N, C-alpha and C positions, 0 to 999 in steps of 0.2 A: 079600651087601652088599644092601640094600632097596633097590629102584628111588626112591620117593622114599614120605612118609608124611603124610598129611592132616593140617593142623592141628585144634587143637581149636575148636570151634564150627562155623561154616556153616551150611547151610540143613537144615529139616528133613527127618528120612528119608521118604522114598516110595520103594514098589514097582513093579515091573512091572502088576502086578496094581491097583494102587491107580489109576494111569494108565488103563488099559484100562476104567476104571469111567467116563472124563473125558467131557462132553458128545460131544468128538469125539477121535478120536487118531491117528496115520498111524504106522508101524514102519518101519524100514531096517535093512537089514545091512551094514555097512563093513568092508573088510580092507584091511592095508596103509598103515595109516596112524600117524603120531605122534599117540599122544592128547591131548598138551598142545597141539600144532598145532591138533588137533579141535577144542579144548574152546574156545578162542580164537576162533578159525571160526567156533563154534555163536554163541557170544555176540556176536560185531559181526554177523551173518546177523541174529539177534533185535533188535539195537538197529539196525537199519538200515530194519528194518520202517516203514514210514510209511502214515498216513491223513491225508486234508484237511487235520486241523488240523498236518502232521509227523510229527515221529518217534513213534511210536506205544508203546513203552513202554520202562520204566526196568526192568533186570534186577539179580537179585539171584543170589550166585553166584560163588565167585571158586576161580582155577586152585590156589592153596594150601589151601584150605579144604575144595572141594568139589570136587575132584577126585583120588581116592585110586587109587595105584599101587602095589600090593603085591607079593611076590616071593612065589612059594610054598614055597620053601627056601632057606635059606642058600646063595648061590653058584650057584642053580639059574639057567637063562636063559629063562623065561616064570614067570610072573606073572599077577595078575588086573588090572583095573580099572574102578572105578564112580566115575562124575560125575553130577551133580545142576547145574539151572541152572532156575530162575524170572524170569518176566519180567510184571509186571503194565500195563496201561494207567492212563489217567486213570478217573475215575468218571464216567460221561455221562448224562443224562435220557433217559429211555425213554418215560415218561411220566406219568398221575396214578393214584394209585388213589384209594378213596372208602370214607369212612367217615361211620357216623349218631353223632350227640355233641347236648348238651345246649348249646347255645352259653351259656343263662343259668343253667346249675345251680348254679354257685357264688352268684351273686346270688340266685336264687332261694331258694337253702339259709338263705343270710344273713335274706332278706325273711320267711321262715316265722319262723325263730328269734326275730325282732326282733317280728315280729307275733305271737307268742305269750306272747311277756313283757309288752307292751302291754297283751294280750288279759287277761291275769291280773293286770296292775294295775287295769286298770279294774273288773275284777270285785272286786278285795279292796279296791276304797273309792276307786280313783282318777278314779271317775265315767265318765260317759257319753264323753267323747271319747274316753280310753285306751279305753275296749272299741271302740268306732268305728274307730278308727288300728288298733286291733290286728287287727278282724275283713280290714280293708283290705289290709294287708300280710302277714297269713296267707294270705289268697287268693292276693294278687299274687305271691306268693313261690313257692305252690305251681304256678299258671299257672306262671313262669316255670323252675321246677325240670323240671317237665314236659314243657314244649317241645322239640321234638329238631330237627334241622335235618341235609342232608350237606353234606361238604368235601369237597375236596381236598387228596391230599398228595404230594408229587412223589416218583417211583422212578426210581433210576439203575441203570445197569450197568456193569460191567468186564470185560473179558478177560483171562484169566489164563492161561500156556503153561508147561510145565513138560515138563525134558527131563530123562531118565534115560538114560545110556549104561552097559553093562556089556558086559565080556567080557576074552579072554584077551591079554597081552601079551608079546611075546617081543625077548631083544636080540640086536642083530647089529653085529659089529666088521668095518667096513674098516679094511684096512694101503693107504695112499699111499704113495707115494714120500717125501713129507716129516712124515705126521702118520698117527697110528690114531685113528680116529671112533669111537666106539662111539652106537648109536641104538638106541631103541625102538619096536615097531612093534605095530598091536594089530588085531584081528579084534574089531569091535564090532556088539552089537545096539542099536539106539535107539529110543526110545519118544517121539514129538512128542505132548503132551496138549494139547487146551485146555479152558479153560470159561469159560461165560458167567454172571457171579454177579448178581443180583440184589438191592438194598439199598433202606431207606429213605433218602432223602438228609437226613441228620442237619445238613449243613452249612445248608439253608434254613429250619430252625425258626424263627428269628426271623422269619422273613416271616409266621407263621402266629401267629392269635390263642391265646392266653395257655389260654383253655378249650378249644379243639383240640387245642393242642399238647400238653395233657395225655392227653387220649385217643389222641393215635397211640404217646404213648410204652406208655403200658397195653395199647395194641393190638400191639405189639413186644413186650411182656411175654406176651403170649398166646400169638402165633407162637411164640414163645422154648418154651414149656413143651409146646406141641403137636409140638416138634419133637426135643427130648430125650427122653432114653429113662428115666432114675433120679429117682426121686425130690428127690434130691440137688441135681440141677442146678435144680431147676425156681424159679421166682423168685414170689416174692408179688407178686398183681394184688388192688391193694384198689378198691373200687366201691360205688356206692349214696351215701346221703343224705351220712354222714360225711366219704368221701372226696371228694364236690364241695365240703363246709364248709370243708375242709382248702384248698380252692383258693386260697384269700387268702393262705397263706402258702407256695404249692408255684407259684411263676410263674417259678422262676429259670430263664433259656433256656439256659446253661452248665450247670447240673444235670442237666435233661432230655436234651441230647446228649449229656452223658458216659453217663446210662443208655441210651440207644437206642446208640452205639457201645460201648458195653460189652459190650449183648446181640448183637451184629450181630458184632464179633468174635470172640464163642465159636461163632456158628454162620456165618461166611464164613470167616475168613480162619484161625483156630487149630481149625477144627472136624472131626470125623471127615469124609469125604466124602458120606457118608450124609446130614447135617445140611444143608450147604451144600445138597445138592439138593434135600431136603425144603423149607427156607425158600425157595430159590429159585421152586419151584413155589408155595408161599405166594401169595407176591408176584406170581406171573405170573396168577393168578385175578383178581387186584386190577385188572388191565389189560383193555381194551377189548379185541374179537378184532383189530381194526386194530392196535391197540399189539402184542399179543401175534403176529402174523402178520408185522410187521417186525423182532420179538426172534428168531425164527424164521429169518428171512432173512439176519440179523446173525450165525445161528449159522453156517451155511452160509458165510458171508464168512469167519467163521473158520476153518474147516475149509480152504478154499481158501489162507489160510494159512499154517497146517502143511504143506499138501502142497508147496507153493512153498517152505518154508524146506526141507523135508528135499529138494526138487529141488536148491538152491541148495547144502546142502553135499552131497548126491550129487556134484556137478560139481567140485565143491574136490577130492572124497576121490578122483574118479577121474584127475582132474587131479596132485594128489598121487602117487598108486598109481602111476602109469605112472613119473612120475618116480625113484618110489623102485627100482622094477624096474630101470630104466634104471643107476640107479649100482650094484646088486649086481651085474648080470651083470660076469665074467669077475675079481669079487675074491675074495680070499682071506679067508675069515672064520677068526678067532681057535676052535678045537676045543672051547675051555671058557670063553667070556666072562662076565665076573663084571656084575652088573646095577647100573647105578651112575645117577648125575644124566644128565639131557642135557645 
């Protein structure tokens, strides 16, 4: 019989090679431990990590869906184990980026259009007043359209931990005076990986002027197109006079937030690792040297968290392993045990 079989669903699949590409990673080998108990302890250990704001991570992954324990052959006493766990922190502000934009682009475009209309009316017989108004409106519109300024937008970061455990399991049966108990134990290799992701803070868009907000949306699209590898993934980016004129009917902050979140989901959350790294690097370039140094220090702190997590689990494994060894000494095992549930 099979030891267990994972439920459908669960976390996205990732490999050891994927995790070794992470910003930081730590590896550990553990032996003689019940994989189900190990997974529960690992999840608790991640959930107990704290920062100044309290408990830091929210975990994803369940024992039923993300811990797979399968026998190699029916009736065999050995098998394989694979488990996945993911934990993400809250997004926190790391600094500000800066973009050049046209603060009066839509106003200037509209003024220029109205000016041309008035100028045509004046030339067509409307009189000197319409002509003068048309010249003034056109000139003012062109001035407003061409004027440029710099403005800042908030950039946030999130810490993400992923853990992959793989190995071999074996089943041993202990016969006592009153009962016979079967337990499974594993020799596992575990990779603890950590990434610091950077993104534009879409939650603060309503604090930005609508003309600047549209430029931020466009810039996120441009960054998206720089990162993706295929034309099919590229997004259409409008610009120029007509795009500025469309600003009068494109001012919905919820729509703008949806565009940015859709782009960033495809570049961070559900993206290949290479996309996440490339997008993070692009946004890091928007930060000042001081902000980048602060972010690098934070990455070192994340590495320390991974090392502490691995040590915490290592202590648990050593304690449980010694207990397990002690329990097996002097016991008589079933020569042909079946693999069954815990």
